C-alpha positions as CSV (number, residue, x, y, z in Angstrom):
1,M,-5.8,-13.1,-26.9
2,E,-4.2,-13.3,-30.3
3,K,-0.8,-15.0,-30.0
4,D,0.4,-14.2,-33.5
5,K,0.4,-10.4,-33.0
6,K,3.9,-9.1,-33.8
7,V,5.3,-6.9,-31.1
8,E,7.0,-3.8,-32.2
9,E,9.7,-2.5,-29.8
10,T,8.0,0.9,-29.7
11,T,4.6,-0.5,-28.7
12,N,3.7,-1.0,-25.1
13,L,2.2,-4.4,-24.5
14,F,-0.4,-2.9,-22.0
15,V,-1.6,-0.6,-24.8
16,R,-1.6,-3.3,-27.4
17,Y,-3.6,-5.8,-25.3
18,K,-5.7,-3.2,-23.4
19,D,-9.0,-4.7,-24.5
20,E,-8.0,-8.2,-23.3
21,I,-6.6,-6.9,-20.1
22,N,-9.8,-4.9,-19.3
23,K,-12.0,-7.9,-20.0
24,A,-9.9,-10.1,-17.7
25,Y,-9.9,-7.4,-15.0
26,E,-13.7,-7.0,-15.2
27,R,-14.2,-10.8,-15.0
28,A,-11.9,-11.0,-11.9
29,V,-13.8,-8.2,-10.1
30,R,-17.2,-9.8,-10.9
31,E,-16.0,-13.1,-9.6
32,A,-14.5,-11.6,-6.4
33,L,-17.8,-9.7,-5.7
34,R,-19.8,-12.9,-6.4
35,K,-17.7,-14.8,-3.9
36,H,-17.9,-12.1,-1.2
37,K,-21.7,-12.0,-1.6
38,A,-22.0,-15.8,-1.5
39,E,-19.8,-16.0,1.7
40,G,-21.6,-13.1,3.4
41,N,-18.5,-10.9,3.4
42,S,-18.6,-7.1,3.1
43,V,-16.6,-5.2,0.5
44,V,-14.6,-2.1,1.1
45,T,-14.3,0.5,-1.7
46,S,-14.2,4.2,-2.1
47,R,-16.9,6.5,-3.4
48,D,-16.4,10.3,-3.8
49,G,-13.1,10.1,-2.0
50,K,-14.5,8.4,1.0
51,V,-14.2,4.8,2.3
52,V,-17.4,2.9,2.0
53,I,-18.3,-0.6,3.3
54,I,-20.8,-2.4,1.1
55,Q,-22.8,-5.1,2.9
56,P,-23.2,-8.5,1.2
57,S,-27.0,-7.9,0.6
58,D,-26.1,-4.6,-1.3
59,I,-23.5,-6.1,-3.6
60,D,-24.8,-6.1,-7.2
61,V,-23.4,-9.0,-9.3
């Protein structure tokens, strides 16, 4: 993340740093999925508005 970016009062920081935030979020999700799979734990998520349990063998990392 660039530390020298000037922050304008009218600019939302989440909008200004959206790319960095999205990359960090995706990294965190990948790492959590990797850990769940390695430890043999299921993951609960939603698909098409329904709760779905993904078994460790079905987790794509």
